[in-house]
DRENMIVEX-84415 format. One line per field, with one value per atom (N, C-alpha, C): residue in one letter; residue number from 1; atom name; z, x, y. Coordinates in nm, 2 decimals. Layout:
! DRENMIVEX-84415
torlum (A;...)
nufi (NUM;...)
fiti (CA;...)
pz (Z;...)
px (X;...)
py (Y;...)
END
This chain:
! DRENMIVEX-84415
torlum (M;M;M;N;N;N;C;C;C;K;K;K;I;I;I;I;I;I;I;I;I;G;G;G;S;S;S;I;I;I;I;I;I;L;L;L;A;A;A;F;F;F;L;L;L;L;L;L;G;G;G;S;S;S;T;T;T;S;S;S;A;A;A;F;F;F;C;C;C;Q;Q;Q;Q;Q;Q;H;H;H;T;T;T;V;V;V;S;S;S;Y;Y;Y;D;D;D;L;L;L;S;S;S;K;K;K;L;L;L;L;L;L;S;S;S;A;A;A;H;H;H;Q;Q;Q;L;L;L;S;S;S;I;I;I;S;S;S;N;N;N;R;R;R;E;E;E;A;A;A;A;A;A;V;V;V;L;L;L;P;P;P;N;N;N;H;H;H;E;E;E;K;K;K;N;N;N;G;G;G;I;I;I;M;M;M;L;L;L;S;S;S;A;A;A;N;N;N;D;D;D;D;D;D;D;D;D;G;G;G;V;V;V;A;A;A;L;L;L;I;I;I;N;N;N;D;D;D;V;V;V;T;T;T;F;F;F;S;S;S;N;N;N;G;G;G;I;I;I;I;I;I;E;E;E;L;L;L;D;D;D;I;I;I;R;R;R;G;G;G;K;K;K;D;D;D;V;V;V;Y;Y;Y;Q;Q;Q;K;K;K;S;S;S;F;F;F;L;L;L;G;G;G;V;V;V;A;A;A;F;F;F;H;H;H;A;A;A;E;E;E;D;D;D;A;A;A;K;K;K;T;T;T;L;L;L;D;D;D;A;A;A;V;V;V;Y;Y;Y;F;F;F;R;R;R;P;P;P;F;F;F;N;N;N;F;F;F;L;L;L;T;T;T;T;T;T;D;D;D;S;S;S;V;V;V;R;R;R;H;H;H;I;I;I;H;H;H;M;M;M;V;V;V;Q;Q;Q;Y;Y;Y;I;I;I;S;S;S;H;H;H;P;P;P;Q;Q;Q;F;F;F;P;P;P;W;W;W;F;F;F;V;V;V;L;L;L;R;R;R;D;D;D;K;K;K;F;F;F;N;N;N;A;A;A;Q;Q;Q;Y;Y;Y;E;E;E;K;K;K;A;A;A;I;I;I;T;T;T;S;S;S;P;P;P;P;P;P;D;D;D;P;P;P;N;N;N;Q;Q;Q;W;W;W;F;F;F;H;H;H;I;I;I;R;R;R;I;I;I;E;E;E;I;I;I;K;K;K;Y;Y;Y;P;P;P;Q;Q;Q;V;V;V;T;T;T;A;A;A;F;F;F;I;I;I;N;N;N;G;G;G;Q;Q;Q;K;K;K;T;T;T;P;P;P;C;C;C;L;L;L;S;S;S;I;I;I;K;K;K;Q;Q;Q;L;L;L;S;S;S;D;D;D;R;R;R;K;K;K;S;S;S;G;G;G;K;K;K;L;L;L;G;G;G;L;L;L;W;W;W;V;V;V;G;G;G;D;D;D;S;S;S;S;S;S;D;D;D;G;G;G;A;A;A;F;F;F;A;A;A;N;N;N;L;L;L;K;K;K;V;V;V;T;T;T;F;F;F;F;F;F)
nufi (1;1;1;2;2;2;3;3;3;4;4;4;5;5;5;6;6;6;7;7;7;8;8;8;9;9;9;10;10;10;11;11;11;12;12;12;13;13;13;14;14;14;15;15;15;16;16;16;17;17;17;18;18;18;19;19;19;20;20;20;21;21;21;22;22;22;23;23;23;24;24;24;25;25;25;26;26;26;27;27;27;28;28;28;29;29;29;30;30;30;31;31;31;32;32;32;33;33;33;34;34;34;35;35;35;36;36;36;37;37;37;38;38;38;39;39;39;40;40;40;41;41;41;42;42;42;43;43;43;44;44;44;45;45;45;46;46;46;47;47;47;48;48;48;49;49;49;50;50;50;51;51;51;52;52;52;53;53;53;54;54;54;55;55;55;56;56;56;57;57;57;58;58;58;59;59;59;60;60;60;61;61;61;62;62;62;63;63;63;64;64;64;65;65;65;66;66;66;67;67;67;68;68;68;69;69;69;70;70;70;71;71;71;72;72;72;73;73;73;74;74;74;75;75;75;76;76;76;77;77;77;78;78;78;79;79;79;80;80;80;81;81;81;82;82;82;83;83;83;84;84;84;85;85;85;86;86;86;87;87;87;88;88;88;89;89;89;90;90;90;91;91;91;92;92;92;93;93;93;94;94;94;95;95;95;96;96;96;97;97;97;98;98;98;99;99;99;100;100;100;101;101;101;102;102;102;103;103;103;104;104;104;105;105;105;106;106;106;107;107;107;108;108;108;109;109;109;110;110;110;111;111;111;112;112;112;113;113;113;114;114;114;115;115;115;116;116;116;117;117;117;118;118;118;119;119;119;120;120;120;121;121;121;122;122;122;123;123;123;124;124;124;125;125;125;126;126;126;127;127;127;128;128;128;129;129;129;130;130;130;131;131;131;132;132;132;133;133;133;134;134;134;135;135;135;136;136;136;137;137;137;138;138;138;139;139;139;140;140;140;141;141;141;142;142;142;143;143;143;144;144;144;145;145;145;146;146;146;147;147;147;148;148;148;149;149;149;150;150;150;151;151;151;152;152;152;153;153;153;154;154;154;155;155;155;156;156;156;157;157;157;158;158;158;159;159;159;160;160;160;161;161;161;162;162;162;163;163;163;164;164;164;165;165;165;166;166;166;167;167;167;168;168;168;169;169;169;170;170;170;171;171;171;172;172;172;173;173;173;174;174;174;175;175;175;176;176;176;177;177;177;178;178;178;179;179;179;180;180;180;181;181;181;182;182;182;183;183;183;184;184;184;185;185;185;186;186;186;187;187;187;188;188;188;189;189;189;190;190;190;191;191;191;192;192;192;193;193;193;194;194;194;195;195;195;196;196;196;197;197;197;198;198;198;199;199;199;200;200;200;201;201;201;202;202;202;203;203;203;204;204;204;205;205;205;206;206;206;207;207;207;208;208;208;209;209;209;210;210;210;211;211;211;212;212;212;213;213;213;214;214;214;215;215;215;216;216;216;217;217;217;218;218;218;219;219;219;220;220;220;221;221;221;222;222;222)
fiti (N;CA;C;N;CA;C;N;CA;C;N;CA;C;N;CA;C;N;CA;C;N;CA;C;N;CA;C;N;CA;C;N;CA;C;N;CA;C;N;CA;C;N;CA;C;N;CA;C;N;CA;C;N;CA;C;N;CA;C;N;CA;C;N;CA;C;N;CA;C;N;CA;C;N;CA;C;N;CA;C;N;CA;C;N;CA;C;N;CA;C;N;CA;C;N;CA;C;N;CA;C;N;CA;C;N;CA;C;N;CA;C;N;CA;C;N;CA;C;N;CA;C;N;CA;C;N;CA;C;N;CA;C;N;CA;C;N;CA;C;N;CA;C;N;CA;C;N;CA;C;N;CA;C;N;CA;C;N;CA;C;N;CA;C;N;CA;C;N;CA;C;N;CA;C;N;CA;C;N;CA;C;N;CA;C;N;CA;C;N;CA;C;N;CA;C;N;CA;C;N;CA;C;N;CA;C;N;CA;C;N;CA;C;N;CA;C;N;CA;C;N;CA;C;N;CA;C;N;CA;C;N;CA;C;N;CA;C;N;CA;C;N;CA;C;N;CA;C;N;CA;C;N;CA;C;N;CA;C;N;CA;C;N;CA;C;N;CA;C;N;CA;C;N;CA;C;N;CA;C;N;CA;C;N;CA;C;N;CA;C;N;CA;C;N;CA;C;N;CA;C;N;CA;C;N;CA;C;N;CA;C;N;CA;C;N;CA;C;N;CA;C;N;CA;C;N;CA;C;N;CA;C;N;CA;C;N;CA;C;N;CA;C;N;CA;C;N;CA;C;N;CA;C;N;CA;C;N;CA;C;N;CA;C;N;CA;C;N;CA;C;N;CA;C;N;CA;C;N;CA;C;N;CA;C;N;CA;C;N;CA;C;N;CA;C;N;CA;C;N;CA;C;N;CA;C;N;CA;C;N;CA;C;N;CA;C;N;CA;C;N;CA;C;N;CA;C;N;CA;C;N;CA;C;N;CA;C;N;CA;C;N;CA;C;N;CA;C;N;CA;C;N;CA;C;N;CA;C;N;CA;C;N;CA;C;N;CA;C;N;CA;C;N;CA;C;N;CA;C;N;CA;C;N;CA;C;N;CA;C;N;CA;C;N;CA;C;N;CA;C;N;CA;C;N;CA;C;N;CA;C;N;CA;C;N;CA;C;N;CA;C;N;CA;C;N;CA;C;N;CA;C;N;CA;C;N;CA;C;N;CA;C;N;CA;C;N;CA;C;N;CA;C;N;CA;C;N;CA;C;N;CA;C;N;CA;C;N;CA;C;N;CA;C;N;CA;C;N;CA;C;N;CA;C;N;CA;C;N;CA;C;N;CA;C;N;CA;C;N;CA;C;N;CA;C;N;CA;C;N;CA;C;N;CA;C;N;CA;C;N;CA;C;N;CA;C;N;CA;C;N;CA;C;N;CA;C;N;CA;C;N;CA;C;N;CA;C;N;CA;C;N;CA;C;N;CA;C;N;CA;C;N;CA;C;N;CA;C;N;CA;C;N;CA;C;N;CA;C;N;CA;C;N;CA;C;N;CA;C;N;CA;C;N;CA;C;N;CA;C;N;CA;C;N;CA;C;N;CA;C;N;CA;C;N;CA;C;N;CA;C;N;CA;C;N;CA;C;N;CA;C;N;CA;C;N;CA;C;N;CA;C;N;CA;C;N;CA;C;N;CA;C;N;CA;C;N;CA;C;N;CA;C;N;CA;C;N;CA;C;N;CA;C;N;CA;C)
pz (1.43;1.28;1.28;1.19;1.15;1.13;1.21;1.21;1.06;1.01;0.86;0.76;0.78;0.69;0.73;0.86;0.90;0.85;0.84;0.78;0.62;0.57;0.42;0.39;0.48;0.47;0.50;0.60;0.60;0.52;0.46;0.33;0.23;0.17;0.08;0.10;0.23;0.25;0.25;0.29;0.28;0.14;0.03;-0.10;-0.16;-0.12;-0.17;-0.10;0.02;0.11;0.21;0.34;0.47;0.59;0.68;0.79;0.94;1.02;1.14;1.23;1.26;1.30;1.41;1.46;1.56;1.53;1.61;1.56;1.60;1.70;1.73;1.66;1.63;1.57;1.48;1.33;1.27;1.17;1.11;1.05;0.91;0.78;0.68;0.58;0.51;0.44;0.30;0.18;0.06;-0.04;-0.14;-0.24;-0.36;-0.38;-0.50;-0.64;-0.68;-0.79;-0.79;-0.68;-0.70;-0.69;-0.63;-0.66;-0.79;-0.85;-0.98;-1.09;-1.05;-1.13;-1.11;-0.99;-0.94;-0.99;-1.05;-1.08;-0.94;-0.83;-0.71;-0.70;-0.81;-0.80;-0.90;-0.85;-0.93;-0.97;-1.07;-1.11;-1.24;-1.17;-1.26;-1.29;-1.44;-1.50;-1.50;-1.51;-1.53;-1.57;-1.62;-1.65;-1.53;-1.49;-1.40;-1.46;-1.42;-1.45;-1.34;-1.33;-1.23;-1.26;-1.14;-1.15;-1.24;-1.33;-1.38;-1.29;-1.33;-1.27;-1.13;-1.12;-0.99;-0.85;-0.91;-0.81;-0.68;-0.57;-0.45;-0.45;-0.57;-0.57;-0.57;-0.64;-0.64;-0.79;-0.79;-0.91;-0.96;-1.09;-1.11;-1.17;-1.17;-1.22;-1.31;-1.43;-1.53;-1.50;-1.60;-1.59;-1.70;-1.63;-1.71;-1.69;-1.74;-1.71;-1.59;-1.50;-1.38;-1.30;-1.19;-1.09;-1.12;-1.06;-1.07;-0.96;-0.94;-0.81;-0.85;-0.76;-0.76;-0.62;-0.61;-0.50;-0.48;-0.35;-0.35;-0.33;-0.40;-0.40;-0.27;-0.21;-0.12;0.03;0.04;0.15;0.20;0.34;0.40;0.52;0.50;0.61;0.70;0.82;0.90;0.98;1.07;1.18;1.15;1.15;1.16;1.11;1.05;1.01;0.88;0.80;0.64;0.64;0.58;0.56;0.42;0.35;0.22;0.17;0.09;0.00;-0.12;-0.15;-0.27;-0.33;-0.47;-0.54;-0.67;-0.64;-0.74;-0.81;-0.87;-0.93;-0.92;-0.93;-0.94;-1.06;-1.10;-1.23;-1.18;-1.19;-1.16;-1.19;-1.11;-1.12;-1.21;-1.19;-1.24;-1.15;-1.03;-0.93;-0.81;-0.79;-0.68;-0.66;-0.53;-0.52;-0.36;-0.33;-0.20;-0.16;-0.07;-0.04;-0.03;-0.06;-0.07;0.05;0.12;0.22;0.23;0.31;0.35;0.21;0.09;-0.04;-0.06;-0.14;-0.20;-0.33;-0.41;-0.54;-0.60;-0.71;-0.77;-0.73;-0.72;-0.72;-0.55;-0.47;-0.35;-0.25;-0.19;-0.10;-0.02;0.07;0.14;0.12;0.11;0.08;0.15;0.16;0.19;0.09;0.03;-0.09;-0.06;-0.13;-0.14;-0.27;-0.27;-0.39;-0.38;-0.43;-0.42;-0.52;-0.59;-0.69;-0.59;-0.47;-0.39;-0.27;-0.28;-0.17;-0.15;-0.25;-0.26;-0.29;-0.30;-0.34;-0.25;-0.31;-0.22;-0.22;-0.30;-0.28;-0.17;-0.08;0.04;0.03;-0.08;-0.07;-0.14;-0.21;-0.25;-0.12;-0.07;0.05;0.16;0.18;0.27;0.18;0.06;-0.02;-0.02;0.08;0.05;0.08;0.14;0.20;0.21;0.17;0.17;0.20;0.26;0.31;0.22;0.16;0.11;0.11;0.07;0.13;-0.02;-0.13;-0.22;-0.22;-0.28;-0.38;-0.32;-0.20;-0.13;-0.14;-0.09;-0.03;-0.13;-0.24;-0.31;-0.25;-0.30;-0.27;-0.29;-0.38;-0.42;-0.33;-0.30;-0.20;-0.07;-0.02;0.12;0.13;0.01;0.01;0.02;-0.02;-0.05;0.10;0.16;0.26;0.37;0.41;0.51;0.47;0.45;0.38;0.49;0.47;0.56;0.66;0.66;0.77;0.72;0.59;0.54;0.46;0.43;0.37;0.44;0.43;0.52;0.45;0.53;0.47;0.57;0.52;0.57;0.60;0.75;0.81;0.74;0.70;0.65;0.52;0.43;0.33;0.24;0.18;0.11;-0.02;-0.10;-0.23;-0.32;-0.38;-0.47;-0.59;-0.60;-0.73;-0.68;-0.52;-0.47;-0.38;-0.35;-0.27;-0.13;-0.08;0.07;0.12;0.27;0.34;0.40;0.40;0.45;0.55;0.66;0.76;0.78;0.77;0.79;0.88;1.01;1.13;1.13;1.13;1.10;1.24;1.31;1.44;1.38;1.32;1.28;1.41;1.40;1.27;1.26;1.34;1.33;1.24;1.15;1.06;1.08;1.08;1.15;1.04;0.96;0.86;0.92;0.89;0.91;0.78;0.81;0.67;0.71;0.64;0.67;0.82;0.91;1.04;1.13;1.08;1.18;1.30;1.42;1.52;1.50;1.45;1.46;1.31;1.33;1.21;1.11;0.99;0.88;0.85;0.88;0.89;0.98;1.07;1.16;1.14;1.10;1.08;1.13;1.12;1.14;1.02;0.97;0.85;0.86;0.72;0.68;0.65;0.59;0.55;0.69;0.66;0.77;0.72;0.64;0.62;0.70;0.77;0.88;0.86;0.73;0.64;0.52;0.46;0.29;0.24;0.13;0.03;0.06;0.03;0.04;-0.10;-0.12;-0.24;-0.24;-0.36;-0.42;-0.50;-0.48;-0.53;-0.60;-0.74;-0.80;-0.85;-0.89;-0.90;-1.05;-1.09;-1.23;-1.31;-1.42;-1.51;-1.41;-1.33;-1.27;-1.26;-1.25;-1.25;-1.09;-1.07;-0.93;-0.91;-0.83;-0.79;-0.65;-0.62;-0.50;-0.46;-0.33;-0.28;-0.13;-0.09;0.05;0.13;0.06;0.15;0.29;0.39;0.51;0.57;0.61;0.68;0.83;0.93;1.04;1.08;1.09;1.11;1.26;1.28;1.43;1.47)
px (1.39;1.38;1.47;1.57;1.65;1.56;1.61;1.50;1.52;1.62;1.65;1.55;1.51;1.44;1.31;1.26;1.13;1.11;1.21;1.19;1.16;1.25;1.22;1.09;1.03;0.87;0.78;0.82;0.74;0.73;0.84;0.84;0.78;0.78;0.70;0.55;0.54;0.38;0.32;0.40;0.33;0.29;0.40;0.39;0.28;0.27;0.16;0.06;0.03;-0.06;-0.08;-0.10;-0.12;-0.04;0.01;0.09;0.06;0.07;0.05;0.18;0.29;0.43;0.49;0.55;0.65;0.77;0.90;1.01;1.02;0.94;0.91;0.78;0.69;0.58;0.52;0.47;0.41;0.32;0.21;0.12;0.12;0.14;0.12;0.03;-0.06;-0.16;-0.12;-0.12;-0.06;-0.18;-0.16;-0.28;-0.18;-0.23;-0.17;-0.14;-0.30;-0.29;-0.19;-0.16;-0.05;0.09;0.10;0.25;0.26;0.17;0.19;0.22;0.15;0.16;0.28;0.34;0.45;0.59;0.58;0.66;0.76;0.66;0.71;0.68;0.66;0.64;0.73;0.80;0.89;0.81;0.77;0.67;0.74;0.74;0.79;0.69;0.70;0.62;0.47;0.42;0.29;0.27;0.17;0.13;0.04;0.03;-0.04;-0.11;-0.23;-0.34;-0.38;-0.42;-0.54;-0.68;-0.74;-0.88;-0.95;-1.05;-1.16;-1.24;-1.24;-1.32;-1.27;-1.14;-1.06;-1.14;-1.19;-1.22;-1.16;-1.17;-1.12;-0.95;-0.94;-0.80;-0.70;-0.73;-0.65;-0.58;-0.52;-0.45;-0.51;-0.47;-0.50;-0.36;-0.34;-0.23;-0.27;-0.22;-0.26;-0.24;-0.29;-0.25;-0.12;-0.04;0.06;0.12;0.19;0.24;0.33;0.35;0.44;0.39;0.45;0.44;0.46;0.37;0.41;0.41;0.48;0.51;0.50;0.45;0.48;0.52;0.66;0.73;0.74;0.70;0.71;0.84;0.89;1.01;1.04;1.18;1.23;1.15;1.09;1.03;1.07;1.12;1.17;1.08;1.04;0.95;1.00;0.99;1.05;0.93;0.88;0.75;0.66;0.52;0.43;0.29;0.19;0.06;0.05;0.01;-0.02;-0.16;-0.25;-0.38;-0.42;-0.48;-0.54;-0.69;-0.76;-0.87;-0.81;-0.85;-0.82;-0.94;-0.93;-1.05;-0.98;-1.01;-0.99;-1.09;-1.14;-1.23;-1.26;-1.36;-1.39;-1.37;-1.26;-1.23;-1.12;-1.14;-1.05;-0.90;-0.79;-0.66;-0.62;-0.70;-0.68;-0.68;-0.67;-0.69;-0.61;-0.48;-0.38;-0.33;-0.40;-0.34;-0.31;-0.22;-0.19;-0.07;-0.01;0.08;0.24;0.31;0.48;0.55;0.63;0.70;0.84;0.92;1.06;1.12;1.10;1.15;1.28;1.38;1.51;1.47;1.40;1.34;1.25;1.20;1.06;1.08;1.22;1.22;1.24;1.27;1.33;1.24;1.14;1.03;0.95;0.88;0.77;0.66;0.54;0.41;0.29;0.19;0.07;-0.05;-0.11;-0.20;-0.29;-0.40;-0.55;-0.58;-0.67;-0.72;-0.88;-0.93;-1.07;-1.14;-1.10;-1.16;-1.19;-1.14;-1.15;-1.28;-1.31;-1.37;-1.53;-1.59;-1.71;-1.72;-1.61;-1.60;-1.65;-1.72;-1.76;-1.64;-1.55;-1.45;-1.39;-1.37;-1.29;-1.15;-1.09;-0.94;-0.91;-0.98;-0.99;-1.03;-1.10;-1.17;-1.06;-0.97;-0.84;-0.72;-0.76;-0.67;-0.69;-0.76;-0.79;-0.70;-0.61;-0.52;-0.38;-0.26;-0.12;-0.02;0.06;0.19;0.28;0.41;0.52;0.64;0.75;0.88;0.98;0.97;1.04;1.21;1.29;1.27;1.27;1.31;1.31;1.18;1.07;0.96;0.84;0.84;0.70;0.57;0.48;0.33;0.37;0.41;0.41;0.50;0.62;0.70;0.62;0.59;0.51;0.40;0.33;0.21;0.27;0.37;0.44;0.48;0.56;0.65;0.58;0.49;0.41;0.26;0.18;0.06;-0.01;-0.10;-0.21;-0.16;-0.04;0.04;0.04;0.07;0.12;-0.01;-0.12;-0.26;-0.36;-0.49;-0.58;-0.71;-0.82;-0.96;-0.99;-1.09;-1.12;-1.27;-1.29;-1.41;-1.51;-1.63;-1.71;-1.63;-1.60;-1.52;-1.60;-1.54;-1.62;-1.69;-1.74;-1.77;-1.65;-1.60;-1.47;-1.46;-1.58;-1.59;-1.59;-1.59;-1.60;-1.47;-1.46;-1.35;-1.38;-1.26;-1.23;-1.13;-1.13;-1.04;-0.92;-0.79;-0.69;-0.62;-0.59;-0.49;-0.38;-0.26;-0.15;-0.06;-0.04;0.05;0.17;0.28;0.40;0.47;0.54;0.63;0.71;0.85;0.94;0.95;0.96;0.90;0.76;0.69;0.50;0.44;0.38;0.30;0.16;0.07;-0.10;-0.17;-0.26;-0.35;-0.49;-0.57;-0.70;-0.80;-0.93;-1.00;-1.14;-1.17;-1.27;-1.31;-1.22;-1.23;-1.25;-1.25;-1.28;-1.18;-1.20;-1.12;-1.03;-1.09;-1.01;-0.91;-0.77;-0.70;-0.74;-0.73;-0.72;-0.58;-0.49;-0.38;-0.27;-0.20;-0.11;0.00;0.13;0.25;0.38;0.48;0.60;0.69;0.76;0.81;0.94;0.97;1.05;1.19;1.19;1.31;1.38;1.50;1.58;1.58;1.49;1.53;1.41;1.44;1.38;1.31;1.37;1.30;1.35;1.27;1.29;1.18;1.17;1.08;0.92;0.84;0.69;0.64;0.52;0.44;0.34;0.27;0.17;0.20;0.13;0.19;0.05;0.08;-0.02;0.04;-0.01;0.04;0.01;0.07;0.06;-0.07;-0.07;-0.22;-0.31;-0.25;-0.37;-0.34;-0.44;-0.47;-0.53;-0.54;-0.60;-0.61;-0.69;-0.71;-0.67;-0.62;-0.55;-0.58;-0.64;-0.66;-0.64;-0.64;-0.64;-0.54;-0.41;-0.31;-0.26;-0.25;-0.22;-0.12;-0.02;0.11;0.14;0.15;0.20;0.32;0.42;0.56;0.58;0.63;0.67;0.82)
py (0.90;0.91;1.05;1.05;1.19;1.30;1.40;1.52;1.57;1.56;1.63;1.58;1.44;1.37;1.40;1.43;1.49;1.62;1.69;1.83;1.85;1.73;1.74;1.70;1.60;1.55;1.65;1.76;1.85;1.96;1.99;2.10;2.03;1.91;1.85;1.86;1.81;1.80;1.95;2.05;2.19;2.22;2.17;2.20;2.12;1.99;1.90;1.86;1.86;1.84;1.92;1.83;1.90;1.83;1.89;1.83;1.89;1.78;1.82;1.74;1.84;1.79;1.82;1.71;1.70;1.64;1.65;1.60;1.46;1.41;1.27;1.20;1.25;1.21;1.31;1.29;1.37;1.28;1.34;1.29;1.40;1.34;1.41;1.35;1.41;1.39;1.43;1.35;1.35;1.35;1.48;1.48;1.40;1.27;1.20;1.26;1.32;1.40;1.50;1.58;1.68;1.61;1.53;1.43;1.41;1.35;1.30;1.43;1.52;1.67;1.72;1.71;1.76;1.67;1.57;1.47;1.41;1.38;1.34;1.18;1.14;0.99;0.91;0.83;0.74;0.59;0.61;0.50;0.40;0.28;0.15;0.07;0.03;-0.07;-0.04;0.10;0.14;0.29;0.33;0.46;0.51;0.62;0.67;0.80;0.81;0.93;0.96;1.11;1.17;1.09;1.05;1.02;1.12;1.03;1.16;1.23;1.37;1.46;1.47;1.43;1.45;1.38;1.27;1.18;1.16;1.20;1.21;1.24;1.32;1.36;1.27;1.16;1.04;0.99;0.88;0.85;0.71;0.68;0.53;0.49;0.41;0.31;0.18;0.20;0.09;-0.01;-0.11;-0.25;-0.32;-0.40;-0.43;-0.57;-0.65;-0.77;-0.71;-0.81;-0.83;-0.70;-0.70;-0.60;-0.45;-0.34;-0.22;-0.14;-0.02;0.06;0.19;0.29;0.41;0.47;0.49;0.53;0.68;0.73;0.88;0.93;1.02;1.07;1.15;1.14;1.22;1.20;1.08;1.06;0.89;0.89;0.80;0.73;0.62;0.55;0.45;0.46;0.36;0.28;0.34;0.28;0.41;0.34;0.45;0.39;0.47;0.41;0.48;0.37;0.42;0.40;0.52;0.49;0.54;0.51;0.53;0.44;0.49;0.47;0.40;0.25;0.21;0.14;0.09;0.05;-0.03;-0.16;-0.26;-0.30;-0.44;-0.47;-0.63;-0.67;-0.83;-0.89;-0.90;-0.96;-1.06;-1.19;-1.30;-1.28;-1.30;-1.27;-1.14;-1.03;-0.92;-0.79;-0.83;-0.73;-0.73;-0.71;-0.70;-0.57;-0.51;-0.33;-0.35;-0.26;-0.21;-0.12;-0.12;-0.05;-0.10;-0.05;-0.08;0.01;-0.05;0.01;-0.06;0.02;-0.01;-0.06;0.01;-0.02;0.01;-0.06;-0.01;0.05;-0.02;0.02;-0.07;-0.06;-0.14;-0.28;-0.34;-0.50;-0.54;-0.43;-0.50;-0.40;-0.49;-0.40;-0.50;-0.44;-0.52;-0.46;-0.52;-0.47;-0.56;-0.49;-0.56;-0.52;-0.63;-0.59;-0.67;-0.64;-0.71;-0.76;-0.88;-0.93;-0.92;-0.81;-0.77;-0.89;-0.94;-1.04;-1.20;-1.18;-1.30;-1.25;-1.14;-1.07;-1.15;-1.19;-1.24;-1.39;-1.43;-1.58;-1.69;-1.78;-1.88;-2.02;-2.01;-2.09;-2.09;-2.21;-2.22;-2.21;-2.20;-2.20;-2.05;-1.99;-1.86;-1.76;-1.81;-1.74;-1.67;-1.77;-1.72;-1.64;-1.62;-1.54;-1.37;-1.32;-1.19;-1.09;-1.10;-0.99;-1.08;-1.01;-1.09;-1.00;-1.05;-0.97;-1.05;-0.95;-0.99;-0.93;-1.00;-0.92;-0.96;-0.87;-0.90;-0.87;-0.94;-1.06;-1.18;-1.20;-1.35;-1.40;-1.33;-1.38;-1.32;-1.39;-1.34;-1.45;-1.38;-1.47;-1.65;-1.68;-1.82;-1.89;-1.84;-1.89;-1.92;-1.79;-1.78;-1.88;-1.89;-1.98;-2.13;-2.18;-2.30;-2.34;-2.24;-2.30;-2.25;-2.15;-2.08;-2.08;-2.18;-2.17;-2.10;-2.02;-1.94;-1.84;-1.84;-1.74;-1.61;-1.57;-1.47;-1.41;-1.46;-1.45;-1.48;-1.41;-1.42;-1.41;-1.41;-1.38;-1.27;-1.17;-1.06;-1.07;-1.06;-1.09;-0.94;-0.96;-0.86;-0.78;-0.84;-0.77;-0.69;-0.58;-0.48;-0.53;-0.45;-0.45;-0.45;-0.55;-0.55;-0.45;-0.39;-0.31;-0.16;-0.14;0.01;0.07;0.16;0.23;0.14;0.13;0.08;0.14;0.15;0.22;0.14;0.14;0.04;0.14;0.05;0.11;0.00;0.05;-0.07;0.01;-0.04;0.00;-0.09;-0.01;-0.09;-0.03;-0.14;-0.11;-0.21;-0.21;-0.30;-0.39;-0.53;-0.61;-0.63;-0.59;-0.62;-0.53;-0.61;-0.52;-0.59;-0.47;-0.51;-0.41;-0.52;-0.42;-0.43;-0.33;-0.32;-0.27;-0.30;-0.26;-0.17;-0.07;0.00;0.02;0.07;0.08;-0.04;-0.14;-0.27;-0.27;-0.31;-0.32;-0.45;-0.54;-0.67;-0.65;-0.70;-0.66;-0.80;-0.76;-0.84;-0.91;-0.86;-0.92;-0.89;-0.98;-0.94;-1.03;-0.97;-1.07;-1.00;-1.07;-1.03;-1.03;-0.90;-0.89;-0.98;-1.04;-1.12;-1.07;-0.94;-0.88;-0.79;-0.77;-0.70;-0.56;-0.51;-0.38;-0.30;-0.20;-0.16;-0.01;0.06;0.17;0.15;0.28;0.28;0.35;0.33;0.42;0.37;0.46;0.43;0.45;0.39;0.39;0.29;0.29;0.24;0.12;0.01;-0.12;-0.20;-0.24;-0.32;-0.44;-0.54;-0.68;-0.70;-0.82;-0.87;-0.86;-0.80;-0.77;-0.69;-0.60;-0.55;-0.38;-0.30;-0.17;-0.14;-0.04;-0.02;0.17;0.20;0.35;0.36;0.49;0.53;0.65;0.70;0.81;0.83;0.96;1.00;0.93;0.95;0.89;0.96;0.91;0.98;0.90;0.96;0.86;0.94;0.87;0.92;0.84;0.93;0.88;0.87;0.77;0.76;0.77)
END
């Protein structure tokens, strides 16, 4: 990674979070509520607000038609580890939320997201649709489900309460993407990216008609 990009990320982290840095690898913890207050999030098709009572120093993205994204300004991500806490809800087709990465803009991005409303389902089809990888604009979920059924979306072993916070860890070493939940050793999703974008913007993602809460974002840059 270009050291100028790393230095820029470090300066931003000192202003808005905390960092442990090396030119080869460094970790940045982002306070999302401070990023929002400092106008360091580029938000598309959503409203954002600090969580009530500064819960977890996180933010909430509102619901709206179509997808929404909040990209972090002046941060470029290539390979590394993305960790954060997220909270959706157990409302059918109203809770899609996760992380966008290697993004050019709100419409051109890769993402890993979760469907909490499927976490406790007894329906055998919905059961395997708990976590999803997408690559927009070429490979939205419905194209992947039609052409590569069950390859880019999976069930989760011991899924969490769909109405409570859960922790996600997404490891990216292009083109490999591996996702873990709540400290589990076995990944809930492991795929190879379909896009040829090896770096780009990083942010929070919500799907059609969905809101979502996000907090405790920590990124390790390789």
